[in-house]
MIKOL-538282 format. One record per atom (N, C-alpha, C, O): residue in three letters; atom name; x, y, z. Coordinates in Angstrom, 3 decimals. Layout:
<recs>
[rec ALA CA [X Y Z]]
...
</recs>
This chain:
<recs>
[rec MET N [1.526 -39.866 -31.826]]
[rec MET CA [1.476 -40.249 -30.809]]
[rec MET C [2.255 -39.708 -29.838]]
[rec MET O [3.406 -39.406 -30.153]]
[rec LEU N [1.717 -39.434 -28.230]]
[rec LEU CA [2.255 -39.138 -27.440]]
[rec LEU C [2.647 -40.150 -26.403]]
[rec LEU O [1.780 -40.903 -25.959]]
[rec VAL N [4.047 -40.235 -25.932]]
[rec VAL CA [4.282 -40.535 -25.176]]
[rec VAL C [5.477 -40.204 -23.869]]
[rec VAL O [6.566 -39.643 -23.742]]
[rec LEU N [4.705 -40.781 -23.229]]
[rec LEU CA [4.875 -40.310 -21.403]]
[rec LEU C [5.359 -41.407 -20.775]]
[rec LEU O [4.983 -42.559 -20.991]]
[rec THR N [6.637 -40.884 -19.579]]
[rec THR CA [7.226 -41.681 -18.809]]
[rec THR C [6.447 -41.783 -17.425]]
[rec THR O [5.966 -40.820 -16.827]]
[rec ARG N [6.414 -42.828 -17.105]]
[rec ARG CA [5.681 -43.056 -15.616]]
[rec ARG C [6.297 -44.277 -14.771]]
[rec ARG O [6.686 -45.384 -15.144]]
[rec LYS N [6.252 -43.741 -13.629]]
[rec LYS CA [7.203 -44.763 -12.779]]
[rec LYS C [5.455 -45.597 -11.936]]
[rec LYS O [4.339 -45.199 -12.271]]
[rec VAL N [5.642 -46.540 -11.057]]
[rec VAL CA [5.156 -47.646 -10.503]]
[rec VAL C [3.920 -46.496 -9.689]]
[rec VAL O [4.309 -45.546 -9.009]]
[rec ASP N [2.804 -46.726 -9.858]]
[rec ASP CA [2.130 -45.933 -8.580]]
[rec ASP C [1.638 -44.459 -9.172]]
[rec ASP O [0.934 -43.767 -8.437]]
[rec GLN N [2.010 -43.956 -10.535]]
[rec GLN CA [1.715 -43.072 -11.243]]
[rec GLN C [0.498 -43.430 -12.400]]
[rec GLN O [0.106 -44.523 -12.808]]
[rec SER N [0.136 -42.243 -12.699]]
[rec SER CA [-1.151 -42.103 -13.815]]
[rec SER C [-0.766 -41.224 -14.858]]
[rec SER O [0.246 -40.523 -14.880]]
[rec ILE N [-2.102 -41.363 -16.162]]
[rec ILE CA [-1.870 -40.453 -16.441]]
[rec ILE C [-3.956 -40.067 -16.814]]
[rec ILE O [-4.910 -40.750 -16.441]]
[rec MET N [-3.965 -39.190 -17.370]]
[rec MET CA [-6.076 -39.144 -17.105]]
[rec MET C [-6.073 -38.431 -19.109]]
[rec MET O [-5.504 -37.561 -19.769]]
[rec ILE N [-7.052 -39.461 -19.287]]
[rec ILE CA [-7.683 -39.263 -20.592]]
[rec ILE C [-8.916 -38.812 -20.364]]
[rec ILE O [-9.616 -39.520 -19.640]]
[rec GLY N [-9.505 -37.542 -20.906]]
[rec GLY CA [-10.192 -36.310 -20.421]]
[rec GLY C [-10.441 -36.873 -19.135]]
[rec GLY O [-9.760 -37.727 -18.566]]
[rec ASP N [-11.673 -36.212 -18.656]]
[rec ASP CA [-11.986 -36.135 -17.561]]
[rec ASP C [-12.395 -37.880 -16.562]]
[rec ASP O [-12.547 -38.056 -15.353]]
[rec HIS N [-12.424 -38.386 -17.154]]
[rec HIS CA [-12.761 -39.775 -16.757]]
[rec HIS C [-12.328 -41.231 -17.097]]
[rec HIS O [-12.909 -42.298 -17.293]]
[rec ILE N [-11.320 -40.884 -17.084]]
[rec ILE CA [-10.266 -42.167 -17.566]]
[rec ILE C [-8.999 -42.069 -16.954]]
[rec ILE O [-8.192 -41.293 -17.466]]
[rec ARG N [-8.634 -42.792 -15.826]]
[rec ARG CA [-7.025 -42.677 -15.501]]
[rec ARG C [-6.474 -44.359 -15.618]]
[rec ARG O [-7.034 -45.399 -15.272]]
[rec VAL N [-5.291 -44.139 -16.185]]
[rec VAL CA [-4.453 -45.149 -16.194]]
[rec VAL C [-3.235 -44.716 -15.701]]
[rec VAL O [-2.470 -43.767 -15.873]]
[rec VAL N [-3.356 -46.488 -14.518]]
[rec VAL CA [-1.986 -46.285 -13.461]]
[rec VAL C [-1.148 -47.313 -14.154]]
[rec VAL O [-1.533 -48.180 -14.938]]
[rec VAL N [0.326 -47.011 -13.637]]
[rec VAL CA [1.098 -47.971 -13.973]]
[rec VAL C [1.109 -48.990 -12.912]]
[rec VAL O [1.524 -48.520 -11.853]]
[rec VAL N [0.767 -50.310 -12.850]]
[rec VAL CA [0.595 -50.906 -11.519]]
[rec VAL C [1.977 -51.544 -11.227]]
[rec VAL O [2.458 -51.575 -10.094]]
[rec ASP N [2.659 -52.116 -12.469]]
[rec ASP CA [4.031 -52.648 -11.767]]
[rec ASP C [4.944 -52.862 -13.473]]
[rec ASP O [4.735 -53.137 -14.654]]
[rec VAL N [5.568 -52.653 -12.916]]
[rec VAL CA [6.706 -53.173 -14.400]]
[rec VAL C [7.615 -53.922 -13.891]]
[rec VAL O [8.161 -53.565 -12.847]]
[rec ARG N [7.946 -55.045 -14.483]]
[rec ARG CA [8.868 -56.247 -14.724]]
[rec ARG C [9.685 -56.387 -15.828]]
[rec ARG O [9.105 -56.927 -16.770]]
[rec GLY N [10.457 -56.184 -15.964]]
[rec GLY CA [11.512 -56.511 -17.148]]
[rec GLY C [10.838 -56.165 -18.609]]
[rec GLY O [11.213 -55.106 -19.112]]
[rec ASP N [10.252 -56.645 -19.057]]
[rec ASP CA [9.924 -55.878 -20.522]]
[rec ASP C [7.989 -55.858 -20.667]]
[rec ASP O [7.296 -55.808 -21.683]]
[rec GLN N [7.601 -55.917 -19.256]]
[rec GLN CA [6.325 -56.189 -19.064]]
[rec GLN C [6.092 -54.888 -18.102]]
[rec GLN O [6.496 -54.609 -16.973]]
[rec VAL N [5.156 -54.133 -19.167]]
[rec VAL CA [3.972 -53.068 -17.918]]
[rec VAL C [2.601 -53.246 -17.674]]
[rec VAL O [1.751 -53.081 -18.549]]
[rec LYS N [2.368 -53.557 -16.588]]
[rec LYS CA [1.002 -53.861 -15.937]]
[rec LYS C [0.291 -52.532 -15.369]]
[rec LYS O [0.484 -51.863 -14.353]]
[rec LEU N [-0.750 -52.411 -16.613]]
[rec LEU CA [-1.970 -51.087 -16.414]]
[rec LEU C [-3.079 -51.223 -15.458]]
[rec LEU O [-3.980 -52.033 -15.676]]
[rec GLY N [-3.069 -50.565 -14.532]]
[rec GLY CA [-4.951 -50.554 -14.223]]
[rec GLY C [-5.198 -49.192 -14.526]]
[rec GLY O [-4.710 -48.079 -14.330]]
[rec ILE N [-6.582 -49.984 -15.334]]
[rec ILE CA [-7.576 -48.558 -16.308]]
[rec ILE C [-9.283 -48.598 -14.796]]
[rec ILE O [-9.982 -49.426 -14.211]]
[rec ASP N [-9.089 -46.995 -14.900]]
[rec ASP CA [-10.127 -46.822 -14.376]]
[rec ASP C [-11.414 -45.806 -15.190]]
[rec ASP O [-11.368 -44.622 -15.524]]
[rec ALA N [-12.152 -46.485 -15.280]]
[rec ALA CA [-12.887 -45.871 -16.577]]
[rec ALA C [-14.750 -45.730 -16.318]]
[rec ALA O [-14.868 -46.739 -15.624]]
[rec PRO N [-16.057 -45.218 -16.412]]
[rec PRO CA [-16.742 -45.479 -16.373]]
[rec PRO C [-17.432 -46.758 -17.234]]
[rec PRO O [-16.904 -47.368 -18.164]]
[rec ARG N [-18.569 -46.950 -16.737]]
[rec ARG CA [-19.003 -48.747 -17.014]]
[rec ARG C [-18.927 -48.310 -18.516]]
[rec ARG O [-18.288 -48.995 -19.314]]
[rec ASP N [-19.530 -47.254 -18.874]]
[rec ASP CA [-20.009 -46.843 -20.224]]
[rec ASP C [-18.953 -47.439 -21.216]]
[rec ASP O [-19.217 -48.144 -22.190]]
[rec VAL N [-17.896 -47.098 -20.864]]
[rec VAL CA [-16.725 -46.951 -21.792]]
[rec VAL C [-15.736 -48.598 -22.181]]
[rec VAL O [-14.905 -49.173 -21.478]]
[rec MET N [-16.192 -48.904 -23.356]]
[rec MET CA [-15.668 -50.519 -23.171]]
[rec MET C [-13.463 -49.950 -23.641]]
[rec MET O [-12.797 -49.162 -24.313]]
[rec VAL N [-13.305 -51.368 -22.417]]
[rec VAL CA [-12.026 -51.362 -22.907]]
[rec VAL C [-11.195 -52.646 -23.078]]
[rec VAL O [-11.311 -53.423 -22.130]]
[rec HIS N [-10.437 -53.016 -24.006]]
[rec HIS CA [-10.464 -54.108 -24.710]]
[rec HIS C [-8.811 -53.845 -25.040]]
[rec HIS O [-8.373 -52.801 -25.523]]
[rec ARG N [-7.969 -55.078 -24.654]]
[rec ARG CA [-6.448 -55.124 -25.959]]
[rec ARG C [-7.008 -55.083 -27.124]]
[rec ARG O [-8.104 -55.488 -27.513]]
[rec GLN N [-5.832 -54.360 -27.840]]
[rec GLN CA [-5.661 -54.033 -29.481]]
[rec GLN C [-6.070 -55.493 -30.114]]
[rec GLN O [-6.946 -55.460 -30.978]]
[rec GLU N [-5.669 -56.419 -29.860]]
[rec GLU CA [-6.011 -57.821 -30.457]]
[rec GLU C [-7.545 -58.261 -30.289]]
[rec GLU O [-8.322 -58.831 -31.054]]
[rec ILE N [-7.657 -57.817 -29.109]]
[rec ILE CA [-9.666 -58.513 -28.762]]
[rec ILE C [-10.474 -57.524 -29.362]]
[rec ILE O [-11.557 -57.995 -29.709]]
[rec TYR N [-10.340 -56.321 -29.609]]
[rec TYR CA [-10.788 -54.876 -30.227]]
[rec TYR C [-11.095 -55.297 -31.735]]
[rec TYR O [-12.210 -55.156 -32.236]]
[rec GLN N [-9.770 -55.936 -32.548]]
[rec GLN CA [-9.547 -55.964 -33.736]]
[rec GLN C [-10.527 -57.241 -33.921]]
[rec GLN O [-11.467 -57.049 -34.693]]
[rec GLU N [-10.465 -58.115 -33.509]]
[rec GLU CA [-11.564 -59.327 -33.574]]
[rec GLU C [-12.803 -59.044 -33.507]]
[rec GLU O [-13.647 -59.617 -34.197]]
[rec ILE N [-13.151 -57.807 -32.376]]
[rec ILE CA [-14.771 -57.321 -32.254]]
[rec ILE C [-15.092 -57.240 -33.380]]
[rec ILE O [-16.051 -57.867 -33.830]]
[rec GLN N [-14.174 -56.253 -34.251]]
[rec GLN CA [-14.366 -55.783 -35.476]]
[rec GLN C [-14.494 -56.165 -36.886]]
[rec GLN O [-15.090 -55.658 -37.837]]
[rec ALA N [-13.611 -57.421 -36.715]]
[rec ALA CA [-13.654 -58.365 -37.782]]
[rec ALA C [-15.144 -59.006 -37.905]]
[rec ALA O [-15.853 -59.037 -38.911]]
[rec GLU N [-15.420 -59.503 -36.619]]
[rec GLU CA [-16.534 -60.334 -36.155]]
[rec GLU C [-18.277 -59.349 -36.642]]
[rec GLU O [-19.335 -59.700 -37.165]]
[rec ASN N [-17.890 -58.428 -36.261]]
[rec ASN CA [-18.562 -57.417 -36.666]]
[rec ASN C [-18.838 -57.136 -37.965]]
[rec ASN O [-19.926 -56.908 -38.494]]
[rec GLN N [-17.807 -57.172 -38.398]]
[rec GLN CA [-18.059 -57.019 -40.744]]
[rec GLN C [-17.972 -58.239 -41.261]]
[rec GLN O [-17.635 -58.252 -42.444]]
[rec ARG N [-18.253 -59.726 -40.539]]
[rec ARG CA [-19.145 -60.752 -41.056]]
[rec ARG C [-19.975 -60.636 -40.855]]
[rec ARG O [-20.751 -60.856 -41.785]]
[rec ALA N [-20.568 -60.219 -39.578]]
[rec ALA CA [-22.273 -60.518 -39.288]]
[rec ALA C [-22.890 -59.335 -39.456]]
[rec ALA O [-23.954 -59.138 -38.868]]
[rec ALA N [-22.244 -58.205 -40.410]]
[rec ALA CA [-23.046 -56.807 -41.066]]
[rec ALA C [-22.988 -57.812 -42.816]]
[rec ALA O [-23.450 -57.126 -43.727]]
[rec LEU N [-22.480 -59.288 -43.284]]
[rec LEU CA [-22.027 -59.225 -44.304]]
[rec LEU C [-22.982 -59.966 -44.932]]
[rec LEU O [-23.402 -59.997 -46.089]]
[rec LYS N [-23.273 -60.641 -43.790]]
[rec LYS CA [-24.206 -61.922 -43.825]]
[rec LYS C [-25.918 -61.698 -44.038]]
[rec LYS O [-26.471 -60.752 -43.479]]
[rec LYS N [-26.715 -62.697 -44.931]]
[rec LYS CA [-28.007 -62.532 -45.401]]
[rec LYS C [-28.566 -62.340 -44.011]]
[rec LYS O [-28.250 -62.942 -42.985]]
[rec GLN N [-29.845 -60.967 -44.254]]
[rec GLN CA [-30.465 -61.388 -43.127]]
[rec GLN C [-31.843 -61.788 -43.357]]
[rec GLN O [-32.427 -61.592 -44.422]]
[rec VAL N [-32.367 -62.367 -42.312]]
[rec VAL CA [-33.438 -63.882 -42.129]]
[rec VAL C [-34.881 -62.754 -42.609]]
[rec VAL O [-35.369 -61.808 -41.991]]
[rec ASP N [-35.167 -63.231 -43.672]]
[rec ASP CA [-36.859 -62.823 -43.464]]
[rec ASP C [-37.869 -63.362 -42.293]]
[rec ASP O [-38.273 -64.519 -42.176]]
[rec LEU N [-38.142 -62.380 -41.558]]
[rec LEU CA [-39.056 -63.381 -40.366]]
[rec LEU C [-40.687 -63.346 -40.998]]
[rec LEU O [-41.550 -63.900 -40.317]]
[rec GLY N [-40.854 -63.070 -41.544]]
[rec GLY CA [-42.300 -63.462 -42.424]]
[rec GLY C [-41.523 -65.063 -42.816]]
[rec GLY O [-41.702 -66.062 -42.119]]
[rec SER N [-41.069 -65.049 -43.466]]
[rec SER CA [-40.802 -66.661 -44.503]]
[rec SER C [-40.808 -67.331 -42.887]]
[rec SER O [-41.717 -67.983 -42.375]]
[rec LEU N [-39.849 -67.049 -42.446]]
[rec LEU CA [-39.711 -68.205 -40.867]]
[rec LEU C [-40.863 -67.864 -40.354]]
[rec LEU O [-41.212 -69.042 -40.284]]
[rec GLU N [-41.531 -67.450 -40.041]]
[rec GLU CA [-42.635 -67.589 -39.675]]
[rec GLU C [-43.917 -68.411 -40.198]]
[rec GLU O [-44.878 -68.807 -39.538]]
[rec LYS N [-43.653 -68.554 -41.594]]
[rec LYS CA [-44.608 -69.218 -42.402]]
[rec LYS C [-44.283 -70.810 -42.233]]
[rec LYS O [-45.082 -71.742 -42.145]]
[rec VAL N [-43.212 -70.820 -42.221]]
[rec VAL CA [-42.566 -72.283 -41.978]]
[rec VAL C [-42.535 -72.709 -40.829]]
[rec VAL O [-42.354 -73.900 -40.577]]
[rec VAL N [-42.748 -71.588 -39.735]]
[rec VAL CA [-42.821 -72.250 -37.934]]
[rec VAL C [-44.196 -72.501 -37.921]]
[rec VAL O [-44.608 -73.112 -36.935]]
[rec ARG N [-45.166 -72.112 -38.947]]
[rec ARG CA [-46.604 -72.003 -38.843]]
[rec ARG C [-47.357 -73.487 -39.473]]
[rec ARG O [-48.389 -74.023 -39.068]]
[rec ARG N [-46.221 -74.023 -40.874]]
[rec ARG CA [-46.650 -75.166 -41.062]]
[rec ARG C [-45.746 -76.308 -40.323]]
[rec ARG O [-45.851 -77.520 -40.135]]
[rec SER N [-45.377 -75.909 -40.198]]
[rec SER CA [-44.985 -77.126 -38.648]]
[rec SER C [-45.430 -77.363 -37.804]]
[rec SER O [-45.175 -78.475 -37.344]]
[rec GLU N [-46.295 -76.543 -37.129]]
[rec GLU CA [-46.940 -76.555 -35.914]]
[rec GLU C [-48.212 -77.775 -36.313]]
[rec GLU O [-48.519 -77.921 -37.496]]
[rec PRO N [-48.726 -78.402 -35.493]]
[rec PRO CA [-49.571 -79.603 -35.740]]
[rec PRO C [-51.181 -79.022 -35.706]]
[rec PRO O [-52.121 -79.797 -35.881]]
</recs>
């Protein structure tokens, strides 16, 4: 892990397109601003972990047989 010291309004670059700026420091909280391209998803770690867990749950669910579903729908039509 790389550990850097930055002050308010100072930033770091991740690659060529992501900039992380220290916006504010109050007590034990640090506010960061993240400037990244729209196609780069940025999440807090706990939210990212929830998304990953939900994706795993969804992958384990049985897939719906669309052919069977179509037959059921056609039978219920007048």
